[in-house]
DRENDO-1510 file (C-alpha; in Angstrom, 1 decimal, always signed):
<recs>
REC; n; res; u; v; w
REC; 1; MET; +0.0; +0.0; +0.0 .
REC; 2; ILE; +1.4; +3.4; -1.0 .
REC; 3; SER; +2.3; +5.4; +2.1 .
REC; 4; PRO; +2.4; +9.3; +1.7 .
REC; 5; ARG; +3.9; +9.6; +5.1 .
REC; 6; PHE; +6.8; +7.2; +4.3 .
REC; 7; ARG; +7.4; +9.2; +1.1 .
REC; 8; SER; +7.4; +12.4; +3.0 .
REC; 9; LEU; +10.0; +11.1; +5.5 .
REC; 10; LEU; +12.2; +9.9; +2.5 .
REC; 11; LEU; +12.0; +13.4; +1.0 .
REC; 12; TRP; +13.2; +15.1; +4.2 .
REC; 13; LEU; +16.0; +12.6; +4.5 .
REC; 14; PHE; +16.9; +13.3; +0.9 .
REC; 15; TYR; +17.0; +17.1; +1.6 .
REC; 16; VAL; +19.1; +16.7; +4.8 .
REC; 17; ALA; +21.6; +14.4; +2.9 .
REC; 18; LEU; +21.9; +17.0; +0.1 .
REC; 19; ALA; +22.6; +19.8; +2.6 .
REC; 20; SER; +25.3; +17.8; +4.3 .
REC; 21; LEU; +26.8; +16.5; +1.1 .
REC; 22; PRO; +29.2; +19.5; +0.6 .
REC; 23; LEU; +30.4; +19.1; +4.2 .
REC; 24; SER; +31.1; +15.4; +4.1 .
REC; 25; ILE; +34.4; +13.8; +5.2 .
REC; 26; ASN; +35.8; +11.5; +2.6 .
REC; 27; TRP; +38.1; +9.2; +4.5 .
REC; 28; PHE; +37.4; +7.4; +7.7 .
REC; 29; SER; +40.5; +5.3; +7.7 .
REC; 30; PRO; +43.4; +5.0; +5.2 .
REC; 31; TRP; +43.3; +1.2; +5.6 .
REC; 32; GLY; +42.1; -0.3; +2.4 .
REC; 33; HIS; +40.9; +3.1; +1.2 .
REC; 34; PHE; +37.9; +2.6; +3.3 .
REC; 35; GLY; +35.3; +5.2; +4.1 .
REC; 36; LEU; +33.5; +6.4; +1.0 .
REC; 37; LEU; +30.6; +4.1; +1.5 .
REC; 38; VAL; +30.1; +3.5; +5.3 .
REC; 39; ALA; +31.8; +6.3; +7.2 .
REC; 40; VAL; +31.4; +9.3; +5.0 .
REC; 41; GLU; +28.0; +9.2; +3.4 .
REC; 42; PRO; +25.7; +7.3; +5.8 .
REC; 43; LEU; +22.8; +9.5; +4.9 .
REC; 44; MET; +23.1; +8.7; +1.2 .
REC; 45; VAL; +23.3; +5.0; +1.9 .
REC; 46; LEU; +20.3; +5.2; +4.3 .
REC; 47; THR; +18.3; +7.1; +1.8 .
REC; 48; VAL; +19.0; +4.7; -1.1 .
REC; 49; GLY; +18.4; +1.7; +1.1 .
REC; 50; LEU; +15.0; +3.0; +2.4 .
REC; 51; VAL; +13.9; +3.9; -1.1 .
REC; 52; GLY; +14.8; +0.4; -2.2 .
REC; 53; LEU; +12.9; -1.1; +0.7 .
REC; 54; GLY; +9.9; +1.1; +0.0 .
REC; 55; VAL; +9.7; -0.1; -3.6 .
REC; 56; LEU; +10.0; -3.7; -2.5 .
REC; 57; ALA; +7.3; -3.3; +0.2 .
REC; 58; GLY; +5.0; -1.3; -2.0 .
REC; 59; TRP; +5.2; +1.8; +0.2 .
REC; 60; VAL; +6.3; +4.0; -2.7 .
REC; 61; ALA; +5.3; +3.7; -6.3 .
REC; 62; ARG; +7.4; +1.6; -8.6 .
REC; 63; PRO; +9.4; +3.5; -11.2 .
REC; 64; GLY; +7.7; +3.7; -14.6 .
REC; 65; PRO; +9.0; +2.3; -17.9 .
REC; 66; SER; +12.7; +2.8; -18.6 .
REC; 67; SER; +13.8; +5.7; -20.8 .
REC; 68; LEU; +16.7; +5.8; -23.2 .
REC; 69; LEU; +18.7; +7.6; -20.5 .
REC; 70; ASP; +17.9; +4.9; -18.0 .
REC; 71; LYS; +19.2; +2.3; -20.4 .
REC; 72; LEU; +22.4; +4.3; -21.2 .
REC; 73; VAL; +23.1; +4.7; -17.4 .
REC; 74; GLY; +22.6; +0.9; -16.9 .
REC; 75; LEU; +24.8; +0.2; -19.9 .
REC; 76; HIS; +27.7; +2.2; -18.3 .
REC; 77; LEU; +27.2; +0.6; -15.0 .
REC; 78; GLY; +27.3; -2.8; -16.7 .
REC; 79; ALA; +30.6; -1.9; -18.3 .
REC; 80; LEU; +32.1; -1.1; -14.9 .
REC; 81; LEU; +30.8; -4.4; -13.5 .
REC; 82; LEU; +32.3; -6.3; -16.4 .
REC; 83; ALA; +35.7; -4.5; -15.9 .
REC; 84; THR; +35.5; -5.4; -12.2 .
REC; 85; ALA; +35.1; -9.1; -13.1 .
REC; 86; PHE; +38.5; -8.9; -15.0 .
REC; 87; SER; +40.1; -6.4; -12.5 .
REC; 88; SER; +43.7; -6.7; -11.4 .
REC; 89; ASP; +42.5; -6.0; -7.9 .
REC; 90; ALA; +38.9; -7.2; -7.5 .
REC; 91; GLN; +38.5; -5.9; -3.9 .
REC; 92; VAL; +39.4; -2.4; -4.8 .
REC; 93; SER; +37.2; -2.4; -7.9 .
REC; 94; ALA; +34.3; -3.9; -6.0 .
REC; 95; LYS; +34.5; -1.1; -3.4 .
REC; 96; TYR; +34.8; +1.5; -6.2 .
REC; 97; VAL; +31.8; +0.2; -8.2 .
REC; 98; THR; +29.7; -0.1; -5.0 .
REC; 99; THR; +30.3; +3.6; -4.2 .
REC; 100; VAL; +29.4; +4.6; -7.8 .
REC; 101; LEU; +26.2; +2.6; -7.5 .
REC; 102; VAL; +25.3; +4.5; -4.3 .
REC; 103; PHE; +26.0; +7.8; -5.9 .
REC; 104; VAL; +24.0; +7.0; -9.0 .
REC; 105; GLY; +21.2; +5.6; -6.8 .
REC; 106; PHE; +21.1; +8.7; -4.6 .
REC; 107; GLY; +21.5; +11.4; -7.2 .
REC; 108; TYR; +19.6; +9.8; -10.1 .
REC; 109; GLY; +17.6; +6.9; -8.7 .
REC; 110; VAL; +16.0; +8.5; -5.7 .
REC; 111; PRO; +14.5; +11.5; -7.6 .
REC; 112; ARG; +13.3; +9.1; -10.3 .
REC; 113; VAL; +11.6; +6.7; -7.9 .
REC; 114; LEU; +10.1; +9.4; -5.7 .
REC; 115; ARG; +9.0; +11.4; -8.8 .
REC; 116; LEU; +9.9; +14.8; -7.4 .
REC; 117; GLY; +7.6; +17.6; -8.4 .
REC; 118; ARG; +8.4; +21.2; -9.0 .
REC; 119; THR; +8.2; +22.3; -5.4 .
REC; 120; GLU; +10.2; +19.3; -4.2 .
REC; 121; TRP; +12.9; +19.9; -6.8 .
REC; 122; GLY; +13.1; +23.5; -5.6 .
REC; 123; ARG; +13.6; +22.4; -2.0 .
REC; 124; ALA; +16.3; +20.0; -3.1 .
REC; 125; VAL; +18.2; +22.7; -5.0 .
REC; 126; VAL; +17.9; +25.1; -2.0 .
REC; 127; ALA; +19.2; +22.3; +0.4 .
REC; 128; LEU; +22.2; +21.7; -1.8 .
REC; 129; GLY; +22.9; +25.4; -2.2 .
REC; 130; ALA; +22.7; +26.0; +1.6 .
REC; 131; GLY; +25.3; +23.3; +2.3 .
REC; 132; THR; +27.6; +24.6; -0.5 .
REC; 133; GLY; +27.2; +28.1; +0.8 .
REC; 134; ALA; +28.3; +27.0; +4.2 .
REC; 135; LEU; +31.3; +25.4; +2.7 .
REC; 136; ALA; +32.3; +28.6; +0.9 .
REC; 137; LEU; +31.9; +30.6; +4.2 .
REC; 138; TYR; +34.1; +28.1; +6.0 .
REC; 139; VAL; +36.8; +28.3; +3.4 .
REC; 140; LEU; +36.8; +32.1; +3.5 .
REC; 141; ALA; +37.0; +32.2; +7.3 .
REC; 142; ARG; +40.1; +30.0; +7.2 .
REC; 143; HIS; +41.7; +32.2; +4.6 .
REC; 144; VAL; +41.0; +35.3; +6.7 .
REC; 145; LEU; +42.5; +33.7; +9.8 .
REC; 146; LEU; +45.5; +32.0; +8.1 .
REC; 147; GLY; +46.2; +33.9; +4.9 .
REC; 148; ILE; +46.5; +32.6; +1.4 .
REC; 149; SER; +49.1; +29.9; +0.3 .
REC; 150; TYR; +49.3; +26.9; -1.8 .
REC; 151; PRO; +49.7; +24.4; +1.1 .
REC; 152; LEU; +46.8; +26.1; +2.9 .
REC; 153; SER; +44.5; +25.5; -0.1 .
REC; 154; TYR; +45.0; +21.8; +0.5 .
REC; 155; ALA; +44.8; +22.0; +4.3 .
REC; 156; ILE; +41.5; +23.8; +4.1 .
REC; 157; ALA; +40.1; +21.0; +1.9 .
REC; 158; GLN; +41.4; +18.1; +4.1 .
REC; 159; PRO; +38.4; +18.1; +6.5 .
REC; 160; PHE; +36.4; +17.2; +3.4 .
REC; 161; LEU; +38.8; +15.4; +1.0 .
REC; 162; PRO; +42.6; +14.9; +1.4 .
REC; 163; HIS; +44.5; +16.5; -1.5 .
REC; 164; GLY; +41.2; +17.6; -2.9 .
REC; 165; HIS; +41.1; +21.4; -3.3 .
REC; 166; THR; +40.2; +21.2; -7.0 .
REC; 167; ASN; +37.2; +19.0; -6.2 .
REC; 168; LEU; +36.1; +21.5; -3.5 .
REC; 169; THR; +36.1; +24.3; -6.0 .
REC; 170; VAL; +34.3; +22.2; -8.6 .
REC; 171; LEU; +31.5; +21.9; -6.1 .
REC; 172; LEU; +31.3; +25.7; -6.0 .
REC; 173; GLU; +31.1; +26.1; -9.8 .
REC; 174; PRO; +27.4; +25.2; -9.9 .
REC; 175; LEU; +26.7; +27.6; -7.1 .
REC; 176; VAL; +28.4; +30.4; -9.2 .
REC; 177; LEU; +26.2; +29.4; -12.1 .
REC; 178; GLY; +23.1; +29.5; -9.9 .
REC; 179; LEU; +23.9; +33.0; -8.7 .
REC; 180; ASN; +24.5; +34.1; -12.2 .
REC; 181; LEU; +21.1; +32.7; -13.2 .
REC; 182; VAL; +19.5; +34.5; -10.2 .
REC; 183; LEU; +21.0; +37.8; -11.4 .
REC; 184; LEU; +19.7; +37.1; -14.9 .
REC; 185; PHE; +16.2; +35.7; -14.3 .
REC; 186; HIS; +14.9; +36.1; -10.7 .
REC; 187; PRO; +12.5; +39.1; -10.4 .
REC; 188; ARG; +13.8; +40.0; -6.9 .
REC; 189; ALA; +17.4; +40.3; -8.2 .
REC; 190; GLN; +16.4; +43.0; -10.6 .
REC; 191; GLY; +15.8; +45.5; -7.7 .
REC; 192; PRO; +18.7; +47.3; -5.9 .
REC; 193; ARG; +18.5; +45.2; -2.7 .
REC; 194; GLY; +18.2; +41.8; -4.4 .
REC; 195; ARG; +21.0; +42.7; -6.8 .
REC; 196; LEU; +23.3; +43.8; -4.0 .
REC; 197; LEU; +22.7; +40.5; -2.1 .
REC; 198; ALA; +23.2; +38.4; -5.1 .
REC; 199; THR; +26.4; +40.3; -6.0 .
REC; 200; GLY; +27.7; +39.8; -2.5 .
REC; 201; ALA; +27.1; +36.1; -2.5 .
REC; 202; LEU; +28.7; +35.8; -6.0 .
REC; 203; THR; +31.8; +37.7; -4.7 .
REC; 204; ALA; +32.1; +35.4; -1.7 .
REC; 205; VAL; +32.0; +32.2; -3.7 .
REC; 206; LEU; +34.4; +33.5; -6.3 .
REC; 207; MET; +36.8; +34.4; -3.6 .
REC; 208; ALA; +36.7; +30.8; -2.3 .
REC; 209; VAL; +37.5; +29.6; -5.8 .
REC; 210; ALA; +40.2; +32.1; -6.5 .
REC; 211; PHE; +42.1; +31.4; -3.2 .
REC; 212; SER; +42.1; +27.7; -3.9 .
REC; 213; TYR; +44.9; +27.7; -6.6 .
REC; 214; SER; +42.5; +25.6; -8.8 .
REC; 215; ARG; +43.6; +26.6; -12.3 .
REC; 216; ALA; +41.1; +24.2; -13.8 .
REC; 217; SER; +38.3; +26.1; -12.0 .
REC; 218; TYR; +39.6; +29.4; -13.2 .
REC; 219; ILE; +39.2; +28.2; -16.8 .
REC; 220; SER; +35.9; +26.5; -16.1 .
REC; 221; LEU; +34.4; +29.7; -14.7 .
REC; 222; LEU; +35.7; +31.6; -17.7 .
REC; 223; VAL; +34.0; +29.2; -20.0 .
REC; 224; GLN; +30.8; +29.5; -18.0 .
REC; 225; ALA; +30.9; +33.3; -18.4 .
REC; 226; VAL; +31.6; +33.1; -22.1 .
REC; 227; LEU; +28.8; +30.6; -22.7 .
REC; 228; LEU; +26.3; +32.8; -20.8 .
REC; 229; LEU; +27.2; +35.7; -23.0 .
REC; 230; VAL; +27.0; +33.6; -26.2 .
REC; 231; LEU; +23.6; +32.0; -25.3 .
REC; 232; LEU; +21.9; +35.1; -23.9 .
REC; 233; GLY; +23.7; +37.9; -25.7 .
REC; 234; ARG; +23.0; +41.5; -24.9 .
REC; 235; PRO; +20.6; +40.9; -21.9 .
REC; 236; ALA; +23.4; +38.9; -20.2 .
REC; 237; VAL; +25.9; +41.7; -20.7 .
REC; 238; ALA; +23.5; +44.3; -19.4 .
REC; 239; ARG; +22.7; +42.4; -16.2 .
REC; 240; LEU; +26.0; +40.8; -15.4 .
REC; 241; TRP; +28.8; +43.2; -16.2 .
REC; 242; GLY; +28.2; +45.3; -13.0 .
REC; 243; PRO; +28.1; +42.3; -10.6 .
REC; 244; TRP; +31.1; +40.7; -12.3 .
REC; 245; ALA; +33.1; +43.9; -12.3 .
REC; 246; VAL; +32.4; +44.4; -8.6 .
REC; 247; ALA; +33.1; +40.8; -7.7 .
REC; 248; GLY; +36.4; +40.8; -9.8 .
REC; 249; ALA; +37.7; +44.0; -8.1 .
REC; 250; LEU; +36.8; +42.7; -4.6 .
REC; 251; VAL; +38.5; +39.3; -5.3 .
REC; 252; PHE; +41.7; +40.9; -6.4 .
REC; 253; GLY; +41.7; +43.4; -3.6 .
REC; 254; SER; +40.9; +40.8; -0.9 .
REC; 255; TRP; +43.7; +38.5; -2.2 .
REC; 256; GLN; +46.2; +41.3; -1.6 .
REC; 257; GLY; +44.6; +42.4; +1.7 .
REC; 258; ILE; +44.5; +38.9; +3.2 .
REC; 259; THR; +48.0; +38.0; +1.9 .
REC; 260; TRP; +49.9; +41.1; +2.9 .
REC; 261; ARG; +48.0; +42.6; +5.8 .
REC; 262; LEU; +45.7; +40.3; +7.6 .
REC; 263; ALA; +48.0; +37.3; +7.5 .
REC; 264; PRO; +51.1; +37.2; +9.7 .
REC; 265; PRO; +54.5; +37.1; +7.8 .
REC; 266; GLU; +55.0; +33.4; +8.7 .
REC; 267; ALA; +51.7; +32.5; +7.1 .
REC; 268; VAL; +52.6; +33.8; +3.7 .
REC; 269; VAL; +54.0; +30.6; +2.1 .
REC; 270; THR; +55.5; +30.6; -1.4 .
REC; 271; ALA; +53.8; +28.8; -4.3 .
REC; 272; PRO; +55.4; +25.6; -5.8 .
REC; 273; SER; +57.4; +27.7; -8.2 .
REC; 274; GLY; +59.1; +29.5; -5.3 .
REC; 275; GLU; +57.3; +32.8; -5.9 .
REC; 276; ARG; +55.1; +34.6; -3.5 .
REC; 277; PRO; +51.5; +33.6; -4.2 .
REC; 278; THR; +49.6; +36.1; -6.4 .
REC; 279; LEU; +46.3; +35.6; -8.3 .
REC; 280; LEU; +47.8; +36.8; -11.6 .
REC; 281; HIS; +50.7; +34.3; -11.3 .
REC; 282; GLU; +48.2; +31.4; -10.8 .
REC; 283; LEU; +46.1; +32.6; -13.8 .
REC; 284; GLY; +49.3; +32.6; -15.9 .
REC; 285; SER; +50.5; +29.1; -14.8 .
REC; 286; VAL; +47.7; +27.2; -16.5 .
REC; 287; SER; +49.9; +26.2; -19.4 .
REC; 288; ASP; +53.0; +25.5; -17.3 .
REC; 289; PHE; +53.9; +21.8; -17.5 .
REC; 290; THR; +57.5; +22.0; -16.3 .
REC; 291; ALA; +58.7; +20.2; -13.2 .
REC; 292; THR; +58.3; +23.4; -11.2 .
REC; 293; ASN; +54.5; +23.2; -11.4 .
REC; 294; GLU; +53.6; +20.0; -9.5 .
REC; 295; SER; +50.0; +20.0; -10.4 .
REC; 296; ASN; +50.3; +20.3; -14.1 .
REC; 297; ALA; +53.5; +18.2; -14.5 .
REC; 298; GLU; +52.1; +15.4; -12.3 .
REC; 299; ARG; +49.0; +15.2; -14.4 .
REC; 300; LEU; +51.1; +14.9; -17.6 .
REC; 301; ASN; +53.1; +12.1; -16.0 .
REC; 302; ARG; +49.9; +10.2; -15.0 .
REC; 303; TRP; +48.4; +10.6; -18.5 .
REC; 304; LYS; +51.5; +9.1; -20.1 .
REC; 305; TYR; +51.7; +6.2; -17.7 .
REC; 306; GLY; +48.0; +5.7; -18.1 .
REC; 307; LEU; +48.3; +5.2; -21.8 .
REC; 308; VAL; +50.9; +2.5; -21.2 .
REC; 309; LEU; +48.5; +0.7; -18.9 .
REC; 310; TYR; +45.7; +1.0; -21.4 .
REC; 311; ARG; +47.7; -0.7; -24.2 .
REC; 312; ARG; +48.1; -3.8; -21.9 .
REC; 313; THR; +44.3; -4.3; -21.5 .
REC; 314; PRO; +42.5; -2.2; -24.1 .
REC; 315; LEU; +39.0; -3.8; -24.0 .
REC; 316; VAL; +38.0; -4.1; -20.3 .
REC; 317; GLY; +40.8; -2.1; -18.6 .
REC; 318; ILE; +42.8; -2.8; -15.5 .
REC; 319; GLY; +39.8; -2.5; -13.2 .
REC; 320; PRO; +37.7; +0.4; -11.8 .
REC; 321; GLY; +39.5; +2.3; -9.1 .
REC; 322; THR; +42.9; +0.5; -9.4 .
REC; 323; PHE; +44.9; +3.2; -11.3 .
REC; 324; PRO; +45.9; +5.1; -8.1 .
REC; 325; ASP; +47.7; +2.1; -6.6 .
REC; 326; ARG; +49.3; +1.1; -9.9 .
REC; 327; TYR; +50.6; +4.6; -10.5 .
REC; 328; LEU; +51.9; +4.9; -6.9 .
REC; 329; ASP; +53.8; +1.6; -7.4 .
REC; 330; PHE; +55.3; +2.9; -10.6 .
REC; 331; ALA; +56.3; +6.3; -9.1 .
REC; 332; ARG; +58.0; +4.6; -6.2 .
REC; 333; SER; +59.9; +2.3; -8.5 .
REC; 334; MET; +61.3; +5.1; -10.7 .
REC; 335; PRO; +64.2; +7.3; -9.9 .
REC; 336; ALA; +63.8; +11.1; -9.7 .
REC; 337; HIS; +63.3; +12.7; -13.1 .
REC; 338; ASP; +64.1; +16.3; -13.9 .
REC; 339; ARG; +61.2; +16.6; -16.4 .
REC; 340; TYR; +58.3; +15.9; -14.1 .
REC; 341; TYR; +57.4; +16.1; -10.5 .
REC; 342; THR; +56.5; +12.9; -8.6 .
REC; 343; THR; +54.0; +13.1; -5.8 .
REC; 344; PHE; +53.9; +10.0; -3.7 .
REC; 345; ARG; +50.2; +10.1; -3.0 .
REC; 346; ARG; +47.3; +7.8; -4.1 .
REC; 347; MET; +45.6; +9.9; -6.7 .
REC; 348; ASN; +43.5; +9.1; -9.8 .
REC; 349; VAL; +44.5; +9.9; -13.4 .
REC; 350; HIS; +42.9; +13.4; -13.3 .
REC; 351; ASN; +41.1; +12.9; -16.6 .
REC; 352; LEU; +37.6; +11.3; -16.5 .
REC; 353; TYR; +37.8; +10.0; -20.0 .
REC; 354; LEU; +41.3; +8.6; -19.8 .
REC; 355; GLY; +40.3; +7.1; -16.4 .
REC; 356; TRP; +37.4; +5.3; -18.1 .
REC; 357; LEU; +39.7; +4.1; -20.9 .
REC; 358; ILE; +42.4; +2.8; -18.5 .
REC; 359; GLU; +40.2; +1.3; -15.8 .
REC; 360; ALA; +37.2; +0.1; -17.8 .
REC; 361; GLY; +38.7; -0.2; -21.3 .
REC; 362; ALA; +37.1; +0.9; -24.5 .
REC; 363; LEU; +33.7; -0.3; -23.3 .
REC; 364; GLY; +33.8; +1.9; -20.3 .
REC; 365; LEU; +34.8; +4.9; -22.3 .
REC; 366; LEU; +32.2; +4.4; -25.0 .
REC; 367; THR; +29.3; +3.9; -22.5 .
REC; 368; GLY; +30.4; +6.8; -20.4 .
REC; 369; LEU; +30.5; +9.1; -23.4 .
REC; 370; LEU; +27.0; +8.0; -24.4 .
REC; 371; VAL; +25.7; +9.1; -21.0 .
REC; 372; LEU; +27.5; +12.5; -21.2 .
REC; 373; GLY; +26.7; +12.9; -24.8 .
REC; 374; TYR; +23.0; +12.3; -24.2 .
REC; 375; ALA; +23.0; +15.0; -21.4 .
REC; 376; VAL; +25.0; +17.6; -23.3 .
REC; 377; LEU; +23.5; +17.2; -26.8 .
REC; 378; GLY; +19.9; +16.9; -25.5 .
REC; 379; GLN; +20.2; +20.1; -23.5 .
REC; 380; LEU; +21.9; +22.0; -26.3 .
REC; 381; ARG; +19.2; +20.9; -28.7 .
REC; 382; ARG; +16.6; +22.6; -26.4 .
REC; 383; ILE; +18.7; +25.8; -26.4 .
REC; 384; VAL; +19.1; +25.7; -30.2 .
REC; 385; HIS; +15.3; +25.4; -30.5 .
REC; 386; GLY; +14.8; +28.6; -28.7 .
REC; 387; GLU; +14.3; +27.7; -25.0 .
REC; 388; ARG; +15.9; +30.4; -22.8 .
REC; 389; SER; +14.5; +29.6; -19.3 .
REC; 390; ALA; +16.8; +29.7; -16.3 .
REC; 391; LEU; +16.6; +25.9; -16.0 .
REC; 392; ALA; +17.3; +25.2; -19.7 .
REC; 393; VAL; +20.3; +27.6; -19.8 .
REC; 394; GLY; +21.6; +26.4; -16.4 .
REC; 395; LEU; +21.5; +22.7; -17.3 .
REC; 396; ALA; +23.2; +23.3; -20.7 .
REC; 397; LEU; +26.0; +25.3; -19.2 .
REC; 398; TYR; +26.5; +22.9; -16.3 .
REC; 399; PHE; +26.8; +19.9; -18.6 .
REC; 400; VAL; +29.2; +21.7; -20.9 .
REC; 401; PHE; +31.6; +22.9; -18.2 .
REC; 402; PHE; +31.4; +19.5; -16.4 .
REC; 403; LEU; +32.4; +17.9; -19.7 .
REC; 404; LEU; +35.3; +20.3; -20.3 .
REC; 405; HIS; +36.5; +20.2; -16.7 .
REC; 406; SER; +36.6; +16.4; -16.8 .
REC; 407; PHE; +39.5; +16.6; -19.2 .
REC; 408; VAL; +41.8; +17.6; -16.3 .
REC; 409; GLN; +40.0; +15.9; -13.4 .
REC; 410; ASP; +38.2; +12.6; -12.6 .
REC; 411; PHE; +35.1; +13.0; -10.5 .
REC; 412; TRP; +33.3; +9.7; -10.9 .
REC; 413; GLN; +34.2; +8.5; -7.4 .
REC; 414; GLU; +34.1; +11.9; -5.7 .
REC; 415; PRO; +30.8; +12.1; -3.9 .
REC; 416; ARG; +30.6; +15.9; -3.5 .
REC; 417; VAL; +30.9; +16.4; -7.2 .
REC; 418; ILE; +29.5; +13.4; -9.0 .
REC; 419; VAL; +26.3; +13.3; -7.0 .
REC; 420; VAL; +25.5; +16.8; -8.2 .
REC; 421; PHE; +26.0; +15.6; -11.8 .
REC; 422; TRP; +23.6; +12.7; -11.3 .
REC; 423; LEU; +21.2; +15.1; -9.6 .
REC; 424; ALA; +21.4; +17.4; -12.6 .
REC; 425; LEU; +20.8; +14.5; -14.9 .
REC; 426; ALA; +17.7; +13.5; -13.0 .
REC; 427; LEU; +16.5; +17.2; -13.1 .
REC; 428; GLN; +17.0; +17.2; -16.8 .
REC; 429; ARG; +14.8; +14.1; -17.1 .
REC; 430; TYR; +12.1; +15.8; -15.0 .
REC; 431; TYR; +12.4; +18.9; -17.1 .
REC; 432; ALA; +11.9; +17.0; -20.3 .
REC; 433; GLN; +8.9; +15.2; -19.0 .
REC; 434; ALA; +7.4; +18.4; -17.5 .
REC; 435; ALA; +7.8; +20.1; -20.9 .
REC; 436; ARG; +5.6; +17.4; -22.4 .
REC; 437; ALA; +3.0; +17.8; -19.6 .
REC; 438; PRO; +1.8; +21.4; -19.4 .
REC; 439; ALA; +0.0; +20.7; -16.1 .
REC; 440; GLU; +3.4; +20.3; -14.4 .
REC; 441; SER; +5.3; +23.4; -15.4 .
REC; 442; PRO; +9.2; +23.1; -15.5 .
REC; 443; LEU; +11.1; +24.4; -12.6 .
REC; 444; LEU; +12.2; +28.0; -12.9 .
REC; 445; ALA; +10.5; +28.3; -16.3 .
</recs>
């Protein structure tokens, strides 16, 4: 028997989990790389488990017929399971795929089974935005107290993800997009007070990104801004140039103020290149792949070694989640090299597509690209056909800069980033269905 009360409890659990997602701790124990499933995201596991139980018991309605997107997602998960069967380390791959299943189940499966309506989607977005905003405020508070430095950008992220400052800022990118959409579309943001509040929030989030030394996020946000101007043209320029100018000036000014005045001299730590940290220097270091730039050079080294691994098992890969250990063994076995910087940390390949290719083979890459291609091309088709609502533009931009950012980062096993992707995919599915049913108007139409 369908239980409205049980569904209501599931919804509130879903909202609480979304609000806590940006503030989650990624590792409970370094032993066996344990913690993603049990210790870090218990609310997600509980939500997915209760939804599954509700379907089996008949307390919530069973999901309707499978769509093409459902089949593509299942095909990709099947490719990961196949790669796990042939993995070089079945235990690591099994843990990896289990966490991916939880993230897919929470971000995509739960909204699909519960069939969220417009109001419920709005609450979900607000809950996620509130948690992300709290994360940005925490980051800024730490910078004000401790200054700005490259090591600090990692230290700030460590309560959430060891060595994960880029992932932290990627979580903030959708919040920047949301604030831009508020400035463009929300009626209250067109008045002086609303515009001032939105500009202040945009400035705070951009500061958290700027202080992070995340060069990929700098480029991603630039792409986001360019796409907004291209898609919306003159109205976007008219409404955004003022807030962007104010935010840019305050970010540069705050960088100098925090670095040189608020921070004590011992807190001003040099960047990896040996220079004092400046925002302009970081913006100019995007194309630096020399040994002096650890982040870029290490990526290049991982990509080269990853292609060597791929050629050994081209069809099904070396096994999901196994690259970090394989690369760490390789780095420890090689002598120091003057052309690249070796970091003795367990890290992924830092390229989503190359990661699929190495760990799940050609099948993993093909099925993953089908999922991403469906999301990106489907949303861009709506834009080409003239849809210019906040949700249509927001989803199109989100999928495009997620696709581009994934060339230098691998988010598939990072809960705070990938769950947002699956949530956006579920929202796109709802939007497409609502567009075919006028009685249920699309969110933020």
